[in-house]
Kinemage of the C-alpha trace (Angstrom):
@kinemage 1
@onewidth
@group {chain A} dominant
@subgroup {mainchain}
@vectorlist {calphas} color= white
{ca met a 1} P -73.033 146.191 130.182
{ca arg a 2} L -76.190 147.800 131.522
{ca gln a 3} L -76.441 148.030 135.290
{ca his a 4} L -79.845 147.893 136.967
{ca gly a 5} L -80.762 149.566 140.226
{ca lys a 6} L -81.554 147.872 143.532
{ca lys a 7} L -85.332 148.196 143.089
{ca tyr a 8} L -85.227 146.606 139.642
{ca asn a 9} L -83.001 143.774 140.850
{ca ala a 10} L -85.331 143.156 143.793
{ca ala a 11} L -88.279 143.001 141.424
{ca ala a 12} L -86.424 140.702 139.014
{ca ser a 13} L -85.577 138.300 141.822
{ca lys a 14} L -89.290 137.508 142.210
{ca arg a 15} L -89.436 135.687 138.882
{ca asp a 16} L -87.566 132.630 137.602
{ca ile a 17} L -86.171 133.386 134.137
{ca ala a 18} L -86.193 129.652 133.321
{ca val a 19} L -89.966 129.371 133.862
{ca arg a 20} L -92.694 130.111 131.328
{ca tyr a 21} L -95.609 131.242 133.464
{ca gln a 22} L -99.335 131.018 132.885
{ca pro a 23} L -100.903 134.444 132.152
{ca lys a 24} L -102.507 134.812 135.593
{ca gln a 25} L -99.248 133.933 137.366
{ca ala a 26} L -97.277 136.343 135.178
{ca ile a 27} L -99.710 139.191 135.779
{ca asp a 28} L -99.598 138.624 139.535
{ca leu a 29} L -95.799 138.750 139.395
{ca val a 30} L -95.804 141.971 137.350
{ca lys a 31} L -98.218 143.652 139.760
{ca ser a 32} L -96.294 142.561 142.850
{ca ala a 33} L -92.939 143.570 141.353
{ca ala a 34} L -93.981 147.092 140.253
{ca phe a 35} L -91.982 149.652 142.207
{ca ala a 36} L -92.381 153.025 140.458
{ca arg a 37} L -94.133 155.902 142.198
{ca phe a 38} L -96.538 156.301 139.276
{ca asp a 39} L -99.200 153.947 137.908
{ca glu a 40} L -97.090 151.922 135.514
{ca thr a 41} L -98.428 150.682 132.188
{ca val a 42} L -98.605 146.923 131.717
{ca glu a 43} L -97.128 145.948 128.370
{ca val a 44} L -97.044 142.778 126.289
{ca ala a 45} L -94.239 141.913 123.863
{ca val a 46} L -94.759 139.114 121.335
{ca arg a 47} L -92.057 137.736 119.045
{ca leu a 48} L -93.604 136.286 115.920
{ca gly a 49} L -92.263 133.822 113.375
{ca val a 50} L -92.857 136.120 110.406
{ca asp a 51} L -90.672 138.106 108.030
{ca pro a 52} L -92.164 141.623 107.862
{ca arg a 53} L -90.014 142.382 104.807
{ca his a 54} L -92.622 140.455 102.825
{ca ala a 55} L -95.976 142.206 102.470
{ca asp a 56} L -97.884 138.947 102.881
{ca gln a 57} L -96.331 138.386 106.319
{ca val a 58} L -97.089 141.769 107.874
{ca val a 59} L -99.192 141.355 111.010
{ca arg a 60} L -101.425 144.255 111.971
{ca gly a 61} L -104.879 144.747 113.403
{ca thr a 62} L -106.992 146.230 116.140
{ca val a 63} L -108.603 144.916 119.299
{ca val a 64} L -111.003 146.403 121.813
{ca leu a 65} L -109.638 145.667 125.288
{ca pro a 66} L -112.650 144.636 127.414
{ca ala a 67} L -111.348 146.376 130.539
{ca gly a 68} L -110.114 149.474 128.714
{ca thr a 69} L -106.614 150.896 128.616
{ca gly a 70} L -106.687 153.090 131.706
{ca lys a 71} L -105.843 156.051 129.502
{ca thr a 72} L -108.025 159.030 128.619
{ca val a 73} L -108.047 159.170 124.825
{ca arg a 74} L -108.658 162.455 123.017
{ca val a 75} L -110.499 161.751 119.776
{ca leu a 76} L -110.646 164.101 116.796
{ca val a 77} L -113.189 163.389 114.059
{ca ile a 78} L -112.914 165.046 110.656
{ca ala a 79} L -116.445 164.903 109.282
{ca ala a 80} L -119.198 167.208 108.111
{ca gly a 81} L -122.976 167.458 108.390
{ca glu a 82} L -124.842 164.553 109.932
{ca lys a 83} L -121.664 162.511 110.453
{ca ala a 84} L -120.188 165.339 112.506
{ca arg a 85} L -123.287 165.420 114.695
{ca glu a 86} L -123.088 161.616 115.154
{ca ala a 87} L -119.464 161.944 116.278
{ca glu a 88} L -120.355 164.632 118.815
{ca thr a 89} L -123.163 162.491 120.225
{ca ala a 90} L -120.816 159.488 120.496
{ca gly a 91} L -118.406 161.498 122.660
{ca ala a 92} L -115.677 162.751 120.311
{ca asp a 93} L -113.560 165.474 121.910
{ca tyr a 94} L -113.096 167.508 118.737
{ca val a 95} L -115.269 167.437 115.603
{ca gly a 96} L -115.214 169.348 112.351
{ca thr a 97} L -113.417 169.943 109.069
{ca glu a 98} L -111.939 173.194 110.384
{ca phe a 99} L -109.412 171.110 112.353
{ca ile a 100} L -107.626 170.290 109.086
{ca gln a 101} L -106.308 173.836 108.979
{ca lys a 102} L -105.471 173.696 112.687
{ca ile a 103} L -103.316 170.614 112.065
{ca lys a 104} L -101.570 172.491 109.244
{ca asp a 105} L -100.864 175.163 111.852
{ca asn a 106} L -99.141 172.507 114.038
{ca trp a 107} L -102.057 171.740 116.399
{ca leu a 108} L -101.778 168.103 117.487
{ca asp a 109} L -103.565 167.941 120.855
{ca phe a 110} L -105.335 164.641 120.168
{ca asp a 111} L -104.513 160.934 120.400
{ca val a 112} L -106.676 159.368 117.670
{ca leu a 113} L -107.892 160.833 114.390
{ca ile a 114} L -111.010 159.416 112.739
{ca ala a 115} L -112.199 160.647 109.349
{ca thr a 116} L -114.973 159.909 106.900
{ca pro a 117} L -113.751 158.691 103.480
{ca asp a 118} L -114.915 161.874 101.728
{ca gln a 119} L -112.483 163.933 103.865
{ca met a 120} L -109.367 161.835 103.163
{ca gly a 121} L -108.494 163.822 100.059
{ca gln a 122} L -107.808 166.861 102.208
{ca leu a 123} L -106.025 164.869 104.901
{ca gly a 124} L -103.703 163.226 102.392
{ca ala a 125} L -101.624 166.389 102.228
{ca leu a 126} L -100.937 166.046 105.951
{ca gly a 127} L -99.323 162.621 105.664
{ca arg a 128} L -95.855 163.940 106.513
{ca val a 129} L -97.200 165.437 109.740
{ca leu a 130} L -99.588 162.680 110.824
{ca gly a 131} L -97.817 159.592 109.482
{ca pro a 132} L -94.638 159.635 111.603
{ca arg a 133} L -96.765 160.194 114.716
{ca gly a 134} L -99.052 157.259 113.971
{ca leu a 135} L -102.051 159.590 113.662
{ca met a 136} L -102.967 159.124 109.993
{ca pro a 137} L -106.424 157.527 109.631
{ca asn a 138} L -106.379 154.074 108.081
{ca pro a 139} L -109.262 151.870 106.868
{ca lys a 140} L -107.558 148.741 108.262
{ca ala a 141} L -107.516 150.340 111.707
{ca gly a 142} L -111.155 151.351 111.418
{ca thr a 143} L -110.353 155.053 111.553
{ca val a 144} L -111.527 155.802 108.008
{ca thr a 145} L -115.234 155.090 108.106
{ca phe a 146} L -118.696 156.548 107.679
{ca asp a 147} L -119.723 154.769 110.902
{ca val a 148} L -117.997 157.435 112.992
{ca ala a 149} L -120.191 156.891 116.044
{ca arg a 150} L -119.115 153.270 116.376
{ca ala a 151} L -115.465 154.166 115.757
{ca val a 152} L -115.533 156.825 118.484
{ca arg a 153} L -117.203 154.504 120.994
{ca glu a 154} L -114.690 151.726 120.338
{ca val a 155} L -111.691 154.009 120.766
{ca lys a 156} L -113.113 155.452 123.963
{ca ala a 157} L -113.846 151.929 125.231
{ca gly a 158} L -110.249 150.776 124.806
{ca lys a 159} L -109.570 149.974 121.162
{ca ile a 160} L -105.871 149.697 120.343
{ca glu a 161} L -103.966 149.130 117.133
{ca phe a 162} L -100.967 146.825 116.777
{ca arg a 163} L -98.434 146.204 114.023
{ca val a 164} L -95.372 144.000 113.742
{ca asp a 165} L -92.064 145.886 113.662
{ca lys a 166} L -89.072 145.227 111.404
{ca ser a 167} L -87.738 142.609 113.825
{ca gly a 168} L -90.944 140.579 113.931
{ca asn a 169} L -92.099 141.870 117.325
{ca val a 170} L -95.453 143.259 118.391
{ca his a 171} L -95.766 145.507 121.446
{ca ala a 172} L -98.988 146.643 123.102
{ca ala a 173} L -100.158 148.250 126.322
{ca ile a 174} L -103.002 146.311 127.956
{ca gly a 175} L -103.727 148.398 131.053
{ca lys a 176} L -102.244 149.760 134.234
{ca val a 177} L -100.659 148.124 137.285
{ca ser a 178} L -103.578 149.473 139.332
{ca phe a 179} L -106.033 147.343 137.315
{ca pro a 180} L -107.383 144.236 139.062
{ca ala a 181} L -105.514 141.125 137.951
{ca glu a 182} L -108.720 139.758 136.404
{ca ala a 183} L -109.073 142.852 134.204
{ca leu a 184} L -105.490 142.582 132.972
{ca glu a 185} L -105.936 138.889 132.253
{ca thr a 186} L -109.102 139.611 130.257
{ca asn a 187} L -107.292 142.255 128.211
{ca phe a 188} L -104.296 139.973 127.682
{ca thr a 189} L -106.523 137.157 126.447
{ca ala a 190} L -108.370 139.445 124.034
{ca phe a 191} L -105.070 140.757 122.661
{ca met a 192} L -103.498 137.328 122.185
{ca asp a 193} L -106.659 135.945 120.584
{ca gln a 194} L -106.466 138.736 118.013
{ca ile a 195} L -102.758 138.106 117.415
{ca val a 196} L -103.532 134.456 116.661
{ca arg a 197} L -106.413 135.410 114.348
{ca ala a 198} L -104.098 137.799 112.482
{ca lys a 199} L -101.677 135.021 111.492
{ca pro a 200} L -100.753 135.465 107.818
{ca ala a 201} L -101.362 132.503 105.524
{ca ala a 202} L -97.759 132.853 104.320
{ca ala a 203} L -96.285 132.404 107.823
{ca lys a 204} L -94.410 129.136 108.179
{ca gly a 205} L -93.197 127.236 111.242
{ca val a 206} L -93.877 128.424 114.787
{ca tyr a 207} L -95.979 131.594 114.662
{ca val a 208} L -95.965 132.785 118.290
{ca arg a 209} L -92.381 132.245 119.438
{ca thr a 210} L -92.160 134.140 122.726
{ca val a 211} L -94.485 136.235 124.853
{ca ala a 212} L -93.468 138.411 127.785
{ca ile a 213} L -95.350 140.816 130.013
{ca ser a 214} L -93.905 143.644 132.078
{ca ser a 215} L -94.653 146.960 133.716
{ca thr a 216} L -93.087 150.196 132.471
{ca met a 217} L -90.112 150.014 134.843
{ca gly a 218} L -90.171 146.347 135.766
{ca pro a 219} L -88.578 143.176 134.387
{ca gly a 220} L -90.209 141.014 131.761
{ca val a 221} L -91.987 137.817 132.764
{ca ala a 222} L -92.065 135.064 130.142
{ca ile a 223} L -95.415 133.416 129.379
{ca asp a 224} L -96.068 129.853 128.222
{ca thr a 225} L -96.806 129.988 124.468
{ca thr a 226} L -98.186 126.452 124.172
{ca pro a 227} L -101.856 127.588 123.853
{ca tyr a 228} L -100.982 129.815 120.893
{ca arg a 229} L -99.186 127.222 118.780
């Protein structure tokens, strides 16, 4: 049986595991219970009533967190000509088709890869490198597009991607413990609204089963799911 340390147990004692808190209350508890010496990430875990083994019940999507993620995101754009210039103007960290060869040479110093559709033929050969790392551009995530300027701005502003795992859970980071509670609540609301909108037509029964919020090192705090049913 896993044994927790004194700091974790002290943090856990601040919440009642039998209570399903309102988002604001839960966020306040997470912030007050954080004990690590670094700025912990605030994470949301949602258990959904779907069976991801069926393609028509896979939940995935993107959402722009209004208050950002608190993380500096390095964006690489694979584009040429005018689209490359648009990406540079929008604030991309790296731009150009020459980075395809750099990736082949094991360069991976970026967090998000955006590409124009005409470049995907060359990137397809890098699927084994980019895919397992979650870096392969995808039209559903908005990272394969000719509107590269908008894509760059959204990622820099706090756009995140989510996808249900094999167990029917969705995990996402919505900010840092140092964020004001109002900012975290705004991000949480935006994320949950998108989860609800992403409900598959094939999903039956209760869709949002449980929701919990926690900091990187802290205990989970359960949230009332009534508004999402």
